[in-house]
C-alpha positions as CSV (number, residue, x, y, z in Angstrom):
1,M,104.1,151.8,-36.3
2,P,102.4,154.4,-38.7
3,T,98.1,154.0,-38.7
4,P,96.8,152.3,-42.4
5,S,97.5,155.2,-45.2
6,P,94.2,157.0,-45.1
7,A,95.0,156.5,-49.3
8,R,92.3,155.1,-51.7
9,M,92.1,155.0,-55.2
10,H,90.2,158.4,-56.8
11,E,89.4,158.6,-60.8
12,F,89.5,162.7,-62.0
13,E,88.7,164.6,-64.9
14,V,90.8,167.9,-65.4
15,V,88.7,171.2,-64.8
16,S,92.0,173.9,-66.2
17,N,95.3,173.3,-66.2
18,E,97.4,176.6,-66.7
19,K,100.5,178.2,-66.2
20,I,101.1,180.9,-63.5
21,A,104.7,181.7,-63.7
22,D,107.8,180.3,-65.4
23,G,107.6,176.3,-65.7
24,I,105.6,176.6,-62.8
25,F,101.1,174.9,-63.3
26,S,98.2,174.7,-61.4
27,L,96.3,172.3,-62.2
28,V,91.9,172.2,-61.4
29,I,90.9,168.5,-61.2
30,S,87.2,167.0,-60.1
31,A,87.3,164.5,-57.6
32,P,84.1,165.3,-55.1
33,D,85.1,162.1,-52.9
34,L,88.8,163.6,-52.6
35,A,87.9,167.1,-52.4
36,R,85.8,166.2,-49.0
37,A,88.7,163.7,-47.8
38,I,91.8,166.1,-48.3
39,Q,93.3,167.8,-45.5
40,P,96.2,170.4,-45.4
41,G,100.3,169.3,-46.1
42,Q,98.4,166.2,-47.1
43,F,99.8,164.7,-50.5
44,V,98.1,163.0,-54.1
45,N,99.8,160.5,-56.2
46,V,99.0,160.9,-59.4
47,A,98.8,158.8,-62.8
48,V,100.5,160.8,-65.6
49,P,99.4,159.2,-68.9
50,G,101.5,159.4,-72.0
51,N,104.0,156.6,-71.4
52,A,103.2,153.1,-70.4
53,M,107.0,153.1,-69.6
54,S,106.3,155.4,-67.3
55,L,105.1,152.9,-64.3
56,L,105.6,155.8,-60.9
57,R,102.4,158.2,-60.0
58,I,104.1,161.9,-59.6
59,P,103.8,162.7,-55.8
60,L,102.1,165.9,-55.4
61,S,101.1,168.5,-52.5
62,F,98.4,170.6,-53.5
63,E,97.2,174.7,-53.4
64,S,93.7,174.7,-52.1
65,V,90.5,172.1,-52.1
66,D,86.7,173.1,-52.9
67,P,84.3,170.4,-50.9
68,E,81.3,172.0,-52.5
69,A,82.3,172.0,-56.5
70,G,84.3,168.9,-55.8
71,T,87.6,170.3,-57.2
72,V,91.2,170.0,-55.9
73,T,94.2,172.7,-56.9
74,I,97.6,171.6,-57.6
75,W,100.9,174.0,-58.2
76,Y,103.8,171.7,-59.8
77,A,106.6,172.8,-61.5
78,V,107.6,171.0,-64.3
79,V,111.1,169.3,-64.0
80,G,111.4,166.0,-66.3
81,D,109.2,163.5,-68.6
82,G,105.9,163.2,-65.6
83,T,105.7,166.7,-65.2
84,N,105.5,167.9,-68.6
85,R,103.0,165.6,-69.9
86,L,101.1,166.2,-67.1
87,S,101.3,170.0,-68.1
88,Q,100.2,168.7,-71.0
89,M,96.8,167.4,-70.2
90,Q,93.5,169.1,-70.8
91,P,90.3,169.9,-69.9
92,G,88.1,166.9,-69.8
93,D,91.1,164.3,-69.4
94,R,90.5,161.7,-67.6
95,S,93.6,160.0,-65.0
96,D,93.4,158.3,-61.7
97,L,95.1,159.1,-58.2
98,L,95.8,157.6,-55.1
99,G,94.8,159.8,-52.0
100,P,94.7,161.7,-49.7
101,G,98.5,160.2,-48.5
102,G,99.9,160.6,-45.2
103,H,99.4,163.1,-42.4
104,G,99.3,166.9,-42.5
105,W,100.2,170.2,-40.7
106,T,99.1,170.4,-36.9
107,I,98.5,173.8,-35.6
108,P,99.5,174.7,-32.2
109,E,96.8,174.6,-30.1
110,G,95.8,177.9,-28.1
111,C,98.6,179.4,-31.1
112,K,97.8,183.2,-31.7
113,R,100.6,183.8,-34.3
114,A,102.3,181.4,-37.2
115,L,105.3,182.2,-39.7
116,L,105.2,180.2,-42.5
117,V,108.3,179.9,-44.8
118,A,108.3,178.4,-48.2
119,G,111.1,178.4,-51.1
120,G,110.4,177.7,-54.6
121,I,107.5,174.9,-54.9
122,G,107.6,174.1,-51.5
123,V,104.8,177.2,-51.1
124,P,101.9,175.3,-52.0
125,P,100.9,173.2,-49.1
126,V,102.2,175.9,-46.8
127,L,99.5,177.9,-48.5
128,C,96.9,175.9,-48.2
129,L,98.3,175.9,-44.3
130,A,97.2,179.4,-44.5
131,R,93.8,179.4,-45.3
132,E,93.2,176.9,-41.9
133,L,94.8,179.4,-40.4
134,A,92.9,182.2,-41.6
135,A,89.9,180.4,-41.0
136,A,91.3,179.8,-37.8
137,G,91.6,183.1,-36.6
138,V,95.9,182.7,-35.8
139,A,97.3,185.4,-37.5
140,F,100.8,184.9,-39.3
141,D,103.5,186.6,-41.5
142,V,105.0,185.0,-44.2
143,C,109.1,184.8,-46.1
144,L,108.6,183.8,-49.7
145,G,111.6,182.8,-51.6
146,A,112.7,181.3,-55.4
147,A,115.0,181.7,-57.5
148,T,113.6,185.0,-60.0
149,A,110.6,186.8,-60.0
150,G,109.3,184.8,-62.8
151,K,109.1,181.8,-60.6
152,L,108.2,183.6,-57.5
153,V,104.0,182.4,-56.9
154,G,101.9,182.9,-54.2
155,V,101.8,186.5,-52.8
156,A,98.7,187.9,-53.8
157,D,97.3,184.8,-52.7
158,F,98.5,185.0,-49.3
159,E,98.3,188.7,-49.1
160,R,94.3,188.1,-50.0
161,L,94.3,185.8,-46.8
162,G,94.8,188.5,-44.5
163,A,99.2,188.1,-43.8
164,A,100.6,190.3,-41.6
165,S,103.3,191.3,-43.6
166,V,104.5,188.8,-46.6
167,H,108.9,189.2,-47.1
168,V,109.9,188.2,-50.6
169,C,113.6,186.6,-51.6
170,T,114.9,185.9,-54.4
171,D,118.4,184.2,-55.5
172,D,119.0,187.3,-58.5
173,G,117.2,189.8,-56.3
174,S,114.7,190.5,-59.6
175,E,111.8,191.0,-56.7
176,G,111.6,191.6,-53.2
177,A,115.3,191.5,-51.2
178,C,117.9,189.7,-53.1
179,G,119.2,186.7,-50.8
180,F,117.4,183.8,-48.8
181,C,113.8,183.7,-47.3
182,T,115.7,182.6,-44.2
183,D,117.3,185.9,-43.1
184,P,114.0,187.6,-42.9
185,A,112.7,184.6,-41.1
186,S,115.7,184.3,-38.3
187,E,114.8,188.4,-37.7
188,L,111.4,187.3,-37.1
189,L,111.9,184.9,-34.6
190,A,114.4,186.8,-33.1
191,Q,111.3,188.8,-31.5
192,G,109.8,186.6,-29.9
193,E,105.8,186.4,-31.1
194,Y,105.5,183.1,-32.8
195,G,103.7,179.8,-31.7
196,Y,104.0,178.0,-34.9
197,V,106.7,177.7,-37.3
198,A,105.4,176.1,-40.7
199,T,108.4,175.8,-43.7
200,C,108.3,174.3,-47.3
201,G,111.0,174.3,-49.1
202,P,114.8,172.8,-50.5
203,E,115.7,171.2,-47.9
204,P,119.3,173.4,-46.8
205,M,116.6,176.0,-46.5
206,M,114.5,174.0,-43.7
207,A,117.5,173.5,-42.0
208,K,118.0,177.1,-41.4
209,V,114.2,177.7,-40.7
210,A,114.7,175.0,-38.4
211,A,117.6,175.6,-36.3
212,A,116.1,178.6,-36.2
213,A,112.8,177.9,-34.7
214,A,114.4,176.0,-31.6
215,E,117.1,178.5,-31.0
216,A,114.2,180.5,-30.4
217,G,112.1,177.6,-28.9
218,V,109.1,178.1,-31.3
219,P,107.2,174.5,-32.4
220,C,108.2,174.1,-35.9
221,E,107.0,172.0,-38.8
222,A,108.5,170.9,-42.1
223,S,106.8,169.4,-44.9
224,L,109.4,167.2,-46.2
225,E,109.5,166.4,-50.2
226,R,110.5,162.5,-50.7
227,M,109.9,160.6,-53.7
228,M,106.8,158.6,-52.3
229,S,106.5,156.0,-55.0
230,C,104.0,153.3,-53.9
231,G,102.6,156.2,-51.5
232,F,101.6,153.9,-48.6
233,G,104.5,152.5,-47.3
234,A,105.1,149.5,-49.2
235,C,108.4,150.7,-51.3
236,A,110.7,152.1,-48.7
237,T,112.2,155.2,-51.6
238,C,111.0,158.0,-49.6
239,A,112.9,157.1,-45.9
240,V,113.4,160.1,-44.0
241,E,116.0,159.9,-41.2
242,T,115.0,161.0,-37.5
243,T,115.8,161.0,-34.0
244,G,114.1,157.5,-34.0
245,G,115.3,156.6,-37.0
246,M,114.1,155.9,-40.6
247,K,110.1,156.5,-41.4
248,G,108.5,156.8,-44.6
249,A,107.6,160.6,-45.7
250,C,104.5,158.9,-47.2
251,M,103.4,157.4,-44.0
252,C,104.9,159.1,-40.8
253,G,104.8,162.4,-42.8
254,P,105.1,164.6,-45.6
255,V,105.1,167.0,-42.6
256,F,107.1,165.8,-39.5
257,D,108.1,167.4,-36.4
258,A,111.1,169.7,-37.4
259,K,113.3,168.6,-34.1
260,E,112.7,164.7,-35.0
261,V,114.4,165.2,-38.8
262,V,118.2,164.9,-39.0
263,W,119.2,167.5,-40.9
């Protein structure tokens, strides 16, 4: 059984909410208690005002946190009514959220070099992990994928954090190599220099990364996206099939040992 959820209710105020790419926004919220508690890889369930018929919160990962300022930065893609309403929130607007939810990344003890693989809006939790790796003095390489150059985020951020290399791939070849970021990831893993792999993005992408990591004998974690309706294990809408049975992403994840996931 998972331990009780660490999630608590937090009121927040919007500090800024700006478009950073095609259909992707960066939301900065003021929530001091949350900023002191949340860890890389965890998530929040946000109540978005504006539609009385919409009862569910929106589960979102976060990109960075500033405990001293009491702020949390969330990157999100506008994909439906809820995130569209979220994109319309202005500085000073207030709401509440449930968090921090689940558990995040676990960097293996003694890891000297890591490989980070992110696609689409899977970049934020991986970028948050990169900040932790940089602070711990762990070297890392990055493979980033996006549909087009207009939807690509995080490249400059990973570079500023000191990434040894950043390999960019786009589906249409408008930025970096034309293709999928799993290709350079597999090539890098074949070199056998890594002690840890972390990935987040489309599930087929993560499945390929997990397989490549397993073949190379490198521990791999994957952050899975599910509709975590309640956020604390009561509704069973975020089930993930694992080798140990069905597990809720909101409590046993969203970060899972990739070997445990039935891809």
